[in-house]
All heavy atoms as an XYZ file, in Angstrom:
946
protein
N     -11.034     -1.053    -28.088
C     -10.887     -0.757    -26.762
C     -10.623     -2.253    -26.146
O     -11.383     -3.164    -26.347
C     -12.111     -0.100    -26.104
C     -11.964      0.005    -24.625
S     -13.301      1.001    -24.118
C     -13.098      0.931    -22.351
N      -9.526     -2.416    -25.293
C      -9.399     -3.796    -24.727
C      -9.755     -3.741    -23.247
O      -9.591     -2.699    -22.640
C      -7.898     -4.182    -24.752
O      -7.087     -3.199    -24.139
C      -7.492     -4.269    -26.203
N     -10.350     -4.794    -22.809
C     -10.765     -4.911    -21.505
C      -9.481     -5.420    -20.638
O      -8.746     -6.261    -21.131
C     -11.846     -5.887    -21.316
C     -13.132     -5.447    -21.959
C     -14.366     -6.517    -21.852
C     -13.725     -4.216    -21.411
N      -9.429     -4.888    -19.391
C      -8.346     -5.458    -18.581
C      -8.463     -6.957    -18.356
O      -9.544     -7.554    -18.123
C      -8.422     -4.655    -17.250
C      -9.758     -4.065    -17.238
C     -10.258     -3.942    -18.611
N      -7.332     -7.651    -18.277
C      -7.286     -9.117    -18.101
C      -7.193     -9.378    -16.675
O      -6.241     -8.704    -15.951
C      -6.154     -9.693    -18.808
C      -6.312     -9.593    -20.371
C      -6.111    -11.214    -18.418
C      -5.123    -10.028    -21.218
N      -8.043    -10.100    -16.156
C      -7.999    -10.339    -14.693
C      -7.196    -11.562    -14.427
O      -7.279    -12.691    -15.056
C      -9.532    -10.656    -14.124
C      -9.652    -10.841    -12.747
C     -10.992    -10.998    -12.319
C     -11.133    -10.657    -10.843
N     -12.497    -10.511    -10.392
N      -6.123    -11.309    -13.562
C      -5.205    -12.424    -13.318
C      -5.835    -13.433    -12.427
O      -6.342    -13.142    -11.309
C      -3.847    -11.839    -12.666
C      -3.191    -10.839    -13.518
C      -1.956    -10.250    -12.736
C      -2.513    -11.668    -14.826
N      -5.618    -14.708    -12.698
C      -6.133    -15.716    -11.828
C      -4.975    -16.685    -11.290
O      -5.259    -17.345    -10.343
C      -7.091    -16.607    -12.503
O      -6.431    -17.301    -13.713
C      -8.354    -15.788    -13.073
N      -3.883    -16.410    -11.714
C      -2.668    -17.125    -11.190
C      -2.376    -16.758     -9.835
O      -2.025    -15.556     -9.606
C      -1.492    -16.962    -12.169
C      -0.221    -17.785    -11.810
O      -0.468    -18.887    -11.197
O       0.733    -17.297    -12.124
N      -2.292    -17.645     -8.903
C      -2.031    -17.323     -7.462
C      -0.665    -16.726     -7.355
O      -0.486    -15.774     -6.604
C      -2.201    -18.552     -6.592
C      -3.475    -18.779     -6.069
N      -4.072    -17.866     -5.193
C      -4.385    -19.752     -6.331
C      -5.294    -18.291     -4.793
N      -5.469    -19.508     -5.561
N       0.353    -17.285     -7.921
C       1.641    -16.910     -7.896
C       1.886    -15.372     -8.293
O       2.513    -14.566     -7.570
C       2.628    -17.740     -8.708
N       1.223    -15.017     -9.474
C       1.218    -13.680     -9.858
C       0.584    -12.624     -8.857
O       1.036    -11.724     -8.570
C       0.570    -13.555    -11.361
O       1.303    -14.466    -12.154
C       0.657    -12.215    -11.847
N      -0.734    -13.052     -8.449
C      -1.340    -12.165     -7.488
C      -0.613    -12.088     -6.109
O      -0.582    -11.035     -5.470
C      -2.759    -12.663     -7.270
O      -2.806    -13.899     -6.636
N       0.072    -13.251     -5.802
C       0.885    -13.157     -4.495
C       1.980    -12.210     -4.607
O       2.297    -11.343     -3.695
C       1.410    -14.471     -4.091
C       0.299    -15.565     -3.569
O      -0.954    -15.035     -3.417
O       0.640    -16.690     -3.295
N       2.664    -12.191     -5.831
C       3.795    -11.314     -5.987
C       3.305     -9.791     -6.073
O       4.020     -8.930     -5.474
C       4.441    -11.650     -7.272
C       5.318    -12.954     -7.168
C       5.973    -13.207     -8.670
C       6.393    -12.970     -6.193
N       2.118     -9.577     -6.657
C       1.480     -8.170     -6.632
C       1.162     -7.777     -5.288
O       1.420     -6.662     -4.906
N       0.638     -8.649     -4.464
C       0.239     -8.368     -3.053
C       1.565     -8.048     -2.198
O       1.618     -7.109     -1.439
C      -0.566     -9.519     -2.424
N       2.582     -8.900     -2.445
C       3.864     -8.751     -1.729
C       4.475     -7.245     -2.155
O       4.911     -6.671     -1.194
C       4.747     -9.912     -2.111
C       6.030    -10.099     -1.277
C       5.643    -10.300      0.165
C       6.780    -11.222     -1.864
N       4.352     -6.957     -3.353
C       4.941     -5.678     -3.843
C       4.135     -4.578     -3.197
O       4.741     -3.581     -2.683
C       4.962     -5.570     -5.377
N       2.850     -4.629     -3.089
C       2.054     -3.629     -2.529
C       2.359     -3.473     -0.928
O       2.510     -2.400     -0.387
C       0.597     -3.891     -2.643
C      -0.342     -3.028     -2.024
C      -1.824     -3.375     -2.443
N      -2.176     -4.702     -2.401
C      -2.591     -5.361     -1.241
N      -2.633     -4.801     -0.240
N      -2.877     -6.641     -1.363
N       2.525     -4.567     -0.387
C       2.776     -4.662      1.159
C       4.277     -4.098      1.439
O       4.460     -3.377      2.405
C       2.738     -6.041      1.741
C       1.210     -6.592      1.681
C       1.275     -8.001      2.158
C       0.255     -5.733      2.438
N       5.206     -4.374      0.535
C       6.566     -3.925      0.661
C       6.489     -2.427      0.503
O       7.318     -1.637      1.261
C       7.471     -4.522     -0.273
C       7.864     -5.927      0.099
C       8.912     -6.628     -0.690
O       9.399     -6.008     -1.756
O       9.191     -7.753     -0.496
N       5.724     -1.821     -0.334
C       5.620     -0.375     -0.488
C       5.114      0.221      0.747
O       5.703      1.295      1.265
C       4.732      0.011     -1.614
O       5.250     -0.589     -2.849
C       4.524      1.497     -1.831
N       4.136     -0.341      1.426
C       3.553      0.196      2.641
C       4.564      0.228      3.762
O       4.826      1.017      4.528
C       2.229     -0.532      3.102
C       1.193     -0.283      2.100
C       1.876     -0.233      4.499
C      -0.006     -1.238      2.245
N       5.354     -0.968      3.831
C       6.379     -1.169      4.807
C       7.567     -0.073      4.640
O       7.990      0.488      5.678
C       7.042     -2.541      4.640
N       8.023      0.157      3.411
C       8.996      1.144      3.130
C       8.332      2.546      3.525
O       9.242      3.260      4.055
C       9.325      1.159      1.705
C      10.497      0.088      1.357
C      11.085      0.291      0.065
N      10.164      0.377     -1.103
C       9.615     -0.758     -1.672
N       9.955     -1.858     -1.236
N       8.753     -0.507     -2.657
N       7.122      2.863      3.241
C       6.739      4.167      3.693
C       6.733      4.311      5.227
O       6.982      5.245      5.657
C       5.175      4.206      3.211
C       4.385      5.417      3.659
C       5.026      6.695      3.034
C       2.976      5.425      3.280
N       6.303      3.114      5.872
C       6.377      3.206      7.412
C       7.664      3.271      7.961
O       7.912      3.927      9.014
C       5.616      2.103      7.967
C       4.176      2.008      7.739
C       3.507      0.647      8.219
C       3.465      3.169      8.619
N       8.649      2.588      7.368
C       9.882      2.351      8.111
C      11.207      3.039      7.358
O      12.275      3.049      8.044
C      10.196      0.900      8.290
C       9.396      0.301      9.353
O       8.779      1.099     10.063
O       9.384     -0.891      9.433
N      11.029      3.374      6.218
C      12.300      3.884      5.377
C      12.095      4.757      4.314
O      12.948      4.726      3.338
N      11.089      5.521      4.255
C      10.857      6.389      3.106
C      11.689      7.544      2.880
O      12.022      7.885      1.696
C       9.364      6.929      3.375
C       8.845      7.956      2.291
C       8.850      7.357      0.810
N       8.355      8.153     -0.132
C       9.111      9.051     -0.845
N      10.410      8.883     -0.703
N       8.563      9.849     -1.719
N      12.173      8.152      3.994
C      13.025      9.358      3.815
C      14.400      9.135      4.418
O      14.610      8.308      5.235
C      12.303     10.608      4.479
C      11.080     10.925      3.847
C      10.716     11.534      2.780
C       9.809     10.574      4.447
N       9.296     11.571      2.559
C       8.729     10.993      3.570
C       9.312      9.769      5.623
C       7.377     10.767      3.810
C       7.994      9.716      5.839
C       7.025     10.074      4.858
N      15.361      9.977      4.059
C      16.732      9.903      4.613
C      16.999     11.293      5.208
O      16.791     12.347      4.760
C      17.671      9.686      3.471
O      17.449      8.546      2.659
C      19.150      9.525      3.946
N      17.628     11.169      6.420
C      18.252     12.402      7.120
C      19.418     12.813      6.316
O      20.428     12.040      6.163
C      18.620     12.033      8.491
C      17.418     11.630      9.241
C      19.154     13.308      9.122
C      17.568     11.063     10.699
N      19.388     14.076      5.775
C      20.355     14.549      4.825
C      21.846     14.437      5.541
O      21.895     14.675      6.745
C      20.025     16.041      4.660
C      18.533     16.076      4.847
C      18.293     15.032      5.867
N      22.812     13.909      4.731
C      24.133     13.846      5.216
C      24.420     12.608      6.157
O      25.604     12.484      6.544
N      23.478     11.946      6.437
C      23.740     10.830      7.318
C      23.454      9.409      6.737
O      24.055      8.402      7.218
C      22.821     10.937      8.603
O      21.464     10.754      8.121
C      23.029     12.185      9.367
N      22.562      9.324      5.807
C      22.301      7.936      5.274
C      21.275      7.260      6.170
O      20.905      6.085      5.917
N      20.862      7.844      7.298
C      19.840      7.209      8.138
C      18.507      7.455      7.620
O      18.104      8.553      7.295
C      19.970      7.897      9.488
C      21.399      7.582     10.152
C      18.855      7.360     10.494
C      21.596      8.306     11.574
N      17.759      6.299      7.485
C      16.450      6.350      6.884
C      15.375      6.271      7.995
O      15.527      5.559      8.979
C      16.265      5.175      5.944
C      17.260      5.234      4.727
C      17.068      4.285      3.743
N      15.789      4.529      3.000
C      15.669      5.523      2.114
N      16.645      6.280      1.773
N      14.510      5.672      1.488
N      14.370      6.898      7.694
C      13.142      6.825      8.623
C      11.774      6.919      7.817
O      11.898      7.230      6.645
C      13.245      8.021      9.657
C      12.953      9.464      9.103
C      11.683      9.960      9.171
C      13.986     10.165      8.528
C      11.483     11.153      8.577
C      13.707     11.294      7.869
C      12.605     11.834      7.977
N      10.704      6.591      8.520
C       9.416      6.548      7.671
C       8.341      7.224      8.578
O       8.617      7.912      9.573
N       7.188      6.955      8.148
C       5.987      7.605      8.675
C       5.753      7.086     10.195
O       5.240      7.774     10.960
C       4.809      7.325      7.896
N       6.266      5.846     10.488
C       6.167      5.259     11.877
C       6.805      6.198     12.833
O       6.274      6.374     13.908
C       6.550      3.796     11.839
C       6.030      3.083     13.026
O       5.049      3.461     13.633
O       6.742      2.153     13.482
N       8.006      6.563     12.509
C       8.796      7.535     13.435
C       8.067      8.784     13.568
O       8.095      9.326     14.699
C      10.211      7.715     12.782
N       7.483      9.380     12.520
C       6.827     10.630     12.637
C       5.512     10.435     13.456
O       5.217     11.328     14.256
C       6.376     11.113     11.212
C       7.687     11.512     10.425
C       7.217     11.951      8.988
C       8.403     12.554     11.054
N       4.827      9.312     13.193
C       3.626      9.105     13.967
C       3.781      8.815     15.516
O       3.025      9.162     16.326
C       2.831      7.748     13.466
C       2.199      7.952     12.218
C       1.724      6.453     11.671
C       1.003      8.814     12.269
N       5.094      8.372     15.817
C       5.465      8.347     17.289
C       5.489      9.534     17.973
O       5.418      9.686     19.125
C       6.710      7.602     17.367
O       6.709      6.344     16.855
N       5.580     10.651     17.180
C       5.747     11.959     17.815
C       4.315     12.550     18.345
O       4.216     13.509     19.160
C       6.271     13.017     16.833
C       7.770     12.750     16.484
C       8.195     13.687     15.386
C       8.696     12.867     17.657
N       3.268     11.835     17.814
C       1.918     12.155     18.296
C       1.456     11.301     19.544
O       1.379     10.187     19.311
C       0.970     12.084     17.113
C       1.197     12.742     15.818
C       0.097     12.141     14.732
C       0.834     14.137     16.077
N       1.204     11.943     20.637
C       1.010     11.101     21.704
C      -0.294     10.305     21.665
O      -1.264     10.722     21.103
C       0.733     12.240     22.863
C       1.403     13.456     22.261
C       1.382     13.364     20.876
N      -0.132      9.073     22.024
C      -1.275      7.997     22.001
C      -1.737      7.707     20.571
O      -1.646      6.562     20.194
C      -2.311      8.448     22.951
N      -2.306      8.630     19.990
C      -2.845      8.301     18.562
C      -1.748      7.833     17.552
O      -2.133      6.938     16.764
C      -3.503      9.654     18.049
C      -4.088      9.439     16.733
C      -4.575     10.172     19.052
N      -0.621      8.475     17.666
C       0.358      8.040     16.562
C       0.848      6.555     16.727
O       0.739      5.916     15.645
N       1.249      6.066     17.853
C       1.575      4.754     17.988
C       0.414      3.762     17.645
O       0.698      2.755     17.059
C       2.059      4.636     19.337
C       2.548      5.945     19.746
C       1.574      6.833     19.017
N      -0.800      4.202     18.020
C      -1.969      3.280     17.705
C      -2.196      3.120     16.149
O      -2.427      2.205     15.584
C      -3.205      3.859     18.434
C      -4.373      3.098     17.923
C      -2.939      3.598     19.962
N      -1.983      4.371     15.562
C      -2.201      4.362     14.122
C      -1.066      3.514     13.372
O      -1.433      2.751     12.493
C      -2.111      5.867     13.547
N       0.153      3.672     13.778
C       1.169      2.877     13.307
C       1.081      1.320     13.521
O       1.270      0.574     12.683
N       0.563      0.971     14.729
C       0.241     -0.351     14.975
C      -0.844     -0.918     14.146
O      -0.858     -2.069     13.703
C      -0.129     -0.551     16.410
C      -0.300     -1.930     16.890
S      -0.767     -2.227     18.610
C      -2.368     -1.507     18.671
N      -1.886     -0.063     13.863
C      -3.045     -0.518     12.955
C      -2.464     -0.975     11.604
O      -2.852     -1.907     11.087
C      -3.994      0.540     12.989
N      -1.649     -0.021     11.005
C      -1.166     -0.283      9.765
C      -0.318     -1.534      9.695
O      -0.317     -2.487      8.884
C      -0.530      0.931      9.156
C       0.072      0.565      7.760
C      -1.354      2.018      8.995
N       0.564     -1.693     10.813
C       1.351     -2.934     10.895
C       0.571     -4.154     11.113
O       0.804     -5.280     10.440
C       2.254     -2.704     12.152
O       3.178     -1.770     11.883
N      -0.589     -4.044     11.836
C      -1.526     -5.157     11.892
C      -2.136     -5.586     10.599
O      -2.355     -6.726     10.248
C      -2.624     -4.792     12.941
N      -2.475     -4.567      9.805
C      -2.953     -4.821      8.336
C      -1.980     -5.609      7.655
O      -2.254     -6.600      6.925
C      -3.201     -3.581      7.635
C      -3.428     -3.719      6.225
C      -4.713     -4.395      5.683
C      -2.587     -3.305      5.290
C      -4.910     -4.415      4.329
C      -2.708     -3.645      3.911
C      -4.000     -4.174      3.489
O      -4.091     -4.290      2.158
N      -0.665     -5.329      7.708
C       0.326     -6.143      6.957
C       0.410     -7.594      7.461
O       0.504     -8.511      6.639
C       1.816     -5.453      7.196
C       1.881     -4.076      6.663
C       3.349     -3.514      7.015
C       1.814     -4.054      5.089
N       0.161     -7.792      8.724
C       0.134     -9.160      9.189
C      -1.041     -9.836      8.765
O      -1.036    -11.041      8.385
C       0.193     -9.128     10.807
C       1.755     -8.606     11.279
C       0.008    -10.571     11.430
C       1.697     -8.346     12.775
N      -2.174     -9.117      8.723
C      -3.426     -9.752      8.294
C      -3.281    -10.141      6.933
O      -3.675    -11.312      6.479
C      -4.554     -8.700      8.445
C      -5.818     -9.184      7.979
C      -6.698    -10.189      8.575
C      -6.513     -8.908      6.728
N      -7.804    -10.363      7.985
C      -7.842     -9.580      6.781
C      -6.241     -8.070      5.673
C      -8.716     -9.460      5.733
C      -7.163     -7.981      4.697
C      -8.400     -8.685      4.632
N      -2.644     -9.387      6.027
C      -2.351     -9.718      4.599
C      -1.395    -10.920      4.596
O      -1.625    -11.714      3.634
C      -1.950     -8.513      3.782
C      -2.969     -7.544      3.522
C      -3.840     -8.000      2.435
O      -3.399     -8.656      1.457
O      -5.133     -7.806      2.504
N      -0.460    -10.870      5.444
C       0.596    -12.135      5.383
C      -0.250    -13.326      5.725
O       0.024    -14.390      4.992
C       1.539    -11.802      6.453
N      -1.228    -13.379      6.554
C      -1.994    -14.510      6.917
C      -2.726    -15.007      5.613
O      -2.947    -16.125      5.357
C      -2.954    -14.276      8.176
C      -3.705    -15.445      8.576
C      -2.686    -16.469      9.223
N      -3.478    -17.624      9.627
C      -3.022    -18.872      9.375
N      -1.727    -19.132      8.807
N      -3.725    -19.864      9.830
N      -3.451    -14.011      4.990
C      -4.077    -14.252      3.713
C      -3.253    -14.747      2.764
O      -3.610    -15.704      1.829
C      -4.780    -12.929      3.237
C      -5.698    -13.092      2.184
C      -6.278    -11.881      1.525
N      -5.246    -11.111      0.878
C      -4.736    -11.389     -0.334
N      -5.091    -12.526     -1.001
N      -3.770    -10.581     -0.827
N      -1.951    -14.494      2.751
C      -1.000    -15.054      1.772
C      -0.529    -16.458      2.169
O       0.399    -17.009      1.548
C       0.195    -14.153      1.510
C      -0.097    -12.833      0.685
C       1.087    -11.892      0.859
C      -0.474    -13.207     -0.611
N      -1.062    -16.890      3.375
C      -0.616    -18.276      3.742
C       0.305    -18.444      4.693
O       0.959    -19.544      4.979
N       0.729    -17.312      5.393
C       1.724    -17.347      6.450
C       1.289    -18.285      7.597
O       0.047    -18.141      7.931
C       1.978    -15.941      7.050
N       2.198    -19.059      8.150
C       1.846    -20.039      9.238
C       1.606    -19.142     10.441
O       2.009    -18.016     10.605
C       3.041    -20.973      9.437
O       4.169    -20.247      9.871
N       0.979    -19.936     11.432
C       0.836    -19.345     12.803
C       2.027    -18.847     13.354
O       2.108    -17.810     14.080
C       0.096    -20.328     13.679
N       3.114    -19.636     13.165
C       4.443    -19.339     13.793
C       4.957    -18.076     13.225
O       5.548    -17.164     13.890
N       4.841    -17.953     11.866
C       5.341    -16.649     11.139
C       4.522    -15.479     11.608
O       5.160    -14.395     11.855
C       5.160    -16.881      9.643
C       5.604    -15.652      8.840
C       7.055    -15.361      9.192
C       5.523    -15.913      7.371
N       3.270    -15.627     11.686
C       2.394    -14.625     12.183
C       2.758    -14.129     13.567
O       2.930    -12.939     13.913
C       0.844    -14.988     12.061
C      -0.048    -13.962     12.817
C       0.491    -15.045     10.554
N       3.036    -15.125     14.427
C       3.472    -14.888     15.803
C       4.752    -14.016     15.836
O       4.924    -13.094     16.495
C       3.584    -16.048     16.670
C       3.919    -16.020     18.099
C       2.733    -15.127     18.823
C       4.066    -17.352     18.793
N       5.758    -14.465     15.043
C       7.025    -13.655     14.982
C       6.695    -12.346     14.451
O       7.368    -11.295     15.000
C       8.057    -14.408     13.963
C       8.642    -15.636     14.484
C       9.625    -16.305     13.573
N      10.776    -15.382     13.371
C      11.669    -15.641     12.484
N      11.547    -16.624     11.623
N      12.662    -14.843     12.347
N       5.921    -12.130     13.547
C       5.557    -10.714     12.925
C       4.970     -9.995     14.024
O       5.248     -8.720     14.147
C       4.690    -10.875     11.696
C       5.464    -11.514     10.527
S       4.396    -11.885      9.067
C       4.318    -10.271      8.264
N       3.991    -10.610     14.736
C       3.279     -9.840     15.768
C       4.234     -9.435     16.959
O       4.056     -8.378     17.592
C       2.226    -10.742     16.381
N       5.208    -10.268     17.221
C       6.216     -9.905     18.319
C       7.060     -8.699     17.823
O       7.390     -7.858     18.570
C       7.027    -11.023     18.644
O       7.800    -11.526     17.690
N       7.384     -8.648     16.534
C       8.075     -7.478     15.963
C       7.191     -6.111     16.107
O       7.633     -5.150     16.534
C       8.432     -7.589     14.537
C       9.663     -8.538     14.398
O      10.547     -8.699     15.232
N       9.696     -9.184     13.143
N       5.984     -6.347     15.905
C       5.071     -5.116     15.941
C       4.872     -4.758     17.391
O       4.826     -3.638     17.757
C       3.738     -5.414     15.369
C       2.712     -4.335     15.546
C       3.843     -5.642     13.710
N       4.750     -5.764     18.371
C       4.613     -5.538     19.747
C       5.874     -4.719     20.312
O       5.759     -3.747     20.944
N       6.995     -5.146     19.841
C       8.155     -4.413     20.146
C       8.226     -2.989     19.748
O       8.536     -2.166     20.499
C       9.447     -5.218     19.879
C      10.829     -4.545     20.201
S      11.068     -4.503     21.995
C      11.613     -6.111     22.197
N       7.831     -2.900     18.474
C       7.854     -1.559     17.872
C       6.799     -0.686     18.550
O       7.038      0.482     18.810
C       7.409     -1.654     16.360
C       7.522     -0.361     15.679
O       8.568      0.333     15.725
O       6.580      0.006     15.028
N       5.711     -1.243     18.885
C       4.668     -0.535     19.614
C       5.115     -0.048     20.958
O       5.012      1.225     21.554
C       3.398     -1.303     19.912
O       2.902     -1.645     18.516
C       2.270     -0.481     20.493
N       5.896     -0.902     21.753
C       6.446     -0.513     23.089
C       7.498      0.563     22.864
O       7.552      1.466     23.720
C       7.172     -1.717     23.686
C       6.163     -2.685     24.281
C       6.934     -4.051     24.774
C       5.305     -2.098     25.464
N       8.299      0.490     21.916
C       9.345      1.593     21.661
C       8.640      2.945     21.275
O       8.982      3.818     21.883
C      10.211      1.092     20.458
C      11.156     -0.052     20.792
C      11.153      2.338     19.985
C      11.887     -0.685     19.817
N       7.637      2.787     20.510
C       6.855      3.964     20.051
C       6.163      4.622     21.162
O       5.898      5.795     21.218
C       5.846      3.741     18.982
O       6.488      3.195     17.830
N       5.800      3.907     22.251
C       5.057      4.466     23.259
C       5.850      5.406     24.219
O       5.279      6.193     24.898
C       4.528      3.336     24.225
N       7.143      5.368     24.135
C       8.070      6.327     24.861
C       7.982      7.725     24.179
O       8.445      7.789     23.022
C       9.574      5.727     25.000
C      10.241      6.628     25.724
C       9.464      4.401     25.558
N       7.493      8.800     24.910
C       7.369     10.003     24.368
C       8.753     10.537     23.701
O       9.826     10.313     24.295
C       6.904     10.895     25.391
C       6.232      9.955     26.334
C       6.970      8.685     26.230
N       8.807     11.017     22.559
C       9.814     11.618     21.763
C      11.008     10.634     21.571
O      11.330     10.327     20.459
C      10.535     12.874     22.514
C      11.710     13.466     21.642
C       9.328     13.899     22.753
N      11.541      9.965     22.540
C      12.427      8.881     22.315
C      12.065      7.786     21.553
O      12.850      7.198     20.829
C      13.080      8.314     23.696
N      10.721      7.430     21.527
C      10.220      6.401     20.724
C      10.373      6.581     19.307
O      10.608      5.682     18.378
N      10.338      7.935     18.782
C      10.580      8.193     17.340
C      11.935      7.868     16.955
O      12.181      7.344     15.906
C      10.360      9.837     17.211
N      12.949      8.020     17.842
C      14.179      7.750     17.477
C      14.513      6.193     17.510
O      15.089      5.689     16.644
C      15.373      8.328     18.536
C      15.360      9.816     18.372
C      14.839     10.695     19.275
C      16.081     10.297     17.232
C      14.781     12.023     19.200
C      16.036     11.727     17.135
C      15.420     12.634     18.030
N      13.734      5.533     18.413
C      13.787      3.946     18.396
C      13.188      3.465     17.138
O      13.598      2.502     16.620
N      12.063      4.158     16.746
C      11.501      3.787     15.410
C      12.461      3.786     14.208
O      12.284      3.050     13.198
C      10.090      4.531     15.215
C       9.052      4.014     15.879
O       8.985      2.734     16.205
O       8.113      4.713     16.147
N      13.320      4.774     14.212
C      14.276      4.812     13.155
C      15.233      3.522     13.052
O      15.550      3.211     11.993
C      15.171      6.145     13.362
C      14.206      7.327     13.155
C      16.337      6.096     12.401
C      14.897      8.614     13.492
N      15.531      3.022     14.194
C      16.425      2.023     14.277
C      15.883      0.582     14.290
O      16.410     -0.415     13.973
C      17.503      2.089     15.283
C      18.257      3.475     15.234
C      17.955      4.505     15.859
C      19.240      3.393     14.166
C      18.736      5.753     15.641
C      19.982      4.718     13.976
C      19.760      5.736     14.749
N      14.578      0.419     14.885
C      13.969     -0.890     14.876
C      12.877     -0.785     13.951
O      11.675     -0.171     14.127
C      13.349     -1.168     16.309
C      12.809     -2.508     16.457
C      13.618     -3.629     16.580
C      11.376     -2.760     16.383
C      13.040     -4.837     16.708
C      10.846     -4.027     16.424
C      11.821     -5.010     16.528
N      13.123     -1.385     12.788
C      12.103     -1.314     11.643
C      11.213     -2.525     11.503
O      11.619     -3.393     10.723
C      12.916     -0.957     10.350
C      13.681      0.297     10.387
C      14.600      0.453      9.242
N      15.076      1.821      9.294
C      16.470      1.901      8.939
N      17.151      1.009      8.684
N      16.865      3.179      9.078
N      10.262     -2.660     12.329
C       9.464     -3.863     12.429
C       8.790     -4.236     11.206
O       8.719     -5.432     10.858
C       8.426     -3.674     13.564
N       8.277     -3.255     10.407
C       7.586     -3.568      9.145
C       8.606     -4.046      8.139
O       8.199     -5.042      7.301
C       6.796     -2.316      8.660
C       5.861     -1.891      9.770
O       4.835     -2.511     10.037
N       5.895     -0.714     10.280
N       9.652     -3.530      8.044
C      10.602     -4.057      6.969
C      11.145     -5.441      7.493
O      11.347     -6.394      6.557
C      11.801     -3.165      6.829
C      11.505     -1.706      6.166
C      12.625     -0.720      6.168
C      10.965     -2.011      4.721
N      11.366     -5.681      8.688
C      11.696     -6.931      9.187
C      10.517     -7.959      8.870
O      10.836     -8.996      8.358
C      11.777     -6.992     10.739
C      13.033     -6.337     11.239
C      12.898     -6.173     12.742
N      14.027     -5.350     13.286
C      15.011     -5.831     14.119
N      14.943     -7.073     14.574
N      15.900     -4.971     14.496
N       9.327     -7.619      9.033
C       8.143     -8.614      8.873
C       8.119     -8.768      7.246
O       7.831     -9.879      6.873
C       6.872     -7.829      9.260
C       6.782     -8.002     10.842
O       7.491     -8.794     11.458
N       5.840     -7.314     11.418
N       8.359     -7.815      6.480
C       8.289     -7.993      5.011
C       9.406     -9.007      4.596
O       9.279     -9.840      3.623
C       8.263     -6.753      4.265
C       7.046     -5.870      4.431
S       5.570     -6.872      4.150
C       5.844     -7.472      2.430
N      10.577     -8.906      5.166
C      11.689     -9.887      4.965
C      11.167    -11.256      5.139
O      11.478    -12.304      4.493
C      13.043     -9.449      5.641
N      10.629    -11.379      6.495
C      10.004    -12.771      6.854
C       8.973    -13.284      5.831
O       9.040    -14.399      5.453
C       9.445    -12.675      8.178
C      10.363    -12.436      9.383
C       9.564    -12.237     10.701
C      11.275    -13.622      9.525
N       8.116    -12.442      5.421
C       7.075    -12.721      4.569
C       7.708    -13.037      3.075
O       7.252    -14.076      2.519
C       6.053    -11.748      4.405
C       4.887    -11.925      3.488
C       4.084    -13.310      3.977
C       3.904    -10.825      3.471
N       8.619    -12.343      2.669
C       9.231    -12.518      1.380
C       9.908    -13.966      1.453
O       9.729    -14.782      0.356
C      10.235    -11.501      1.115
C      10.800    -11.367     -0.321
C      11.695    -10.207     -0.643
N      11.340     -9.022      0.063
C      11.990     -8.468      1.063
N      13.180     -9.072      1.611
N      11.608     -7.329      1.670
N      10.537    -14.301      2.504
C      11.304    -15.659      2.574
C      10.085    -16.722      2.508
O      10.340    -17.747      1.845
C      12.031    -15.697      3.872
C      13.193    -14.940      3.852
C      13.938    -15.002      5.334
O      13.310    -15.448      6.267
N      15.006    -14.292      5.356
N       9.157    -16.492      3.261
C       7.962    -17.489      3.156
C       7.438    -17.740      1.734
O       7.273    -18.784      1.294
C       6.861    -17.020      4.166
C       5.579    -17.682      3.864
N       5.348    -18.995      4.220
C       4.331    -17.339      3.213
C       4.043    -19.247      4.008
N       3.565    -18.288      3.348
N       7.128    -16.573      1.006
C       6.596    -16.673     -0.282
C       7.589    -17.369     -1.256
O       7.209    -18.130     -2.163
C       6.162    -15.337     -0.822
C       5.849    -15.291     -2.294
C       5.040    -14.760      0.035
N       8.870    -16.932     -1.022
C       9.880    -17.678     -1.977
C      10.016    -19.094     -1.706
O      10.127    -19.912     -2.697
C      11.269    -17.023     -1.689
C      11.330    -15.568     -2.390
C      12.652    -14.786     -1.885
O      13.501    -15.395     -1.164
O      12.819    -13.621     -2.377
N       9.950    -19.535     -0.407
C      10.080    -21.008     -0.048
C       8.891    -21.849     -0.612
O       8.977    -22.797     -1.208
C      10.154    -21.202      1.382
C      11.599    -21.315      1.904
C      11.666    -21.519      3.356
N      11.768    -20.381      4.156
C      11.066    -19.886      5.100
N       9.965    -20.475      5.544
N      11.401    -18.724      5.699
N       7.708    -21.158     -0.425
C       6.492    -21.704     -0.951
C       6.638    -21.839     -2.383
O       6.019    -22.863     -3.120
C       5.260    -20.928     -0.519
C       3.981    -21.596     -0.831
C       2.656    -20.892     -0.455
N       2.671    -19.712     -1.138
C       1.906    -18.631     -0.814
N       1.191    -18.615      0.218
N       1.948    -17.588     -1.680
N       7.217    -20.761     -3.256
C       7.162    -20.794     -4.619
C       8.113    -21.947     -5.089
O       8.048    -22.456     -6.266
N       9.149    -22.422     -4.348
C      10.051    -23.427     -4.753
C       9.438    -24.836     -4.584
O       9.928    -25.752     -5.309
C      11.257    -23.261     -3.840
C      12.173    -22.216     -4.218
C      13.578    -22.301     -3.427
N      13.899    -20.980     -3.153
C      14.334    -20.662     -1.867
N      14.353    -21.492     -1.036
N      14.532    -19.341     -1.675
N       8.432    -24.875     -3.847
C       7.779    -26.205     -3.728
C       6.924    -26.612     -4.836
O       6.426    -25.915     -5.667
C       6.869    -26.243     -2.436
C       7.727    -26.243     -1.252
C       6.837    -26.511     -0.014
N       7.417    -25.761      1.057
C       6.696    -25.216      1.983
N       5.407    -25.095      1.950
N       7.369    -24.476      2.977
């Protein structure tokens, strides 16, 4: 029986965290496709259909992604950009019913993951 090896390399653990966060972002913003259209949507659009509770739940998960980005070394400027994406998404989601459609086209979590991926790649090149 072999014991699991604990990774201590920061780069490897950062890539693992990034992959986990990207999975969450895809679930929130692009998990399913509307048949025959190619338009993708995620749990965030569905949560927007629940008055008050839905947008707050979506914002909480988005805030978790930002918190993890900070843990991965994101600068204050990057965190601010990510927070502004989530703020815009929250405003869109607050509009009853129409907010769900807005969430389909404004994918804050996928935008934030692209920003974080660029940050991690730039840091890896140094």
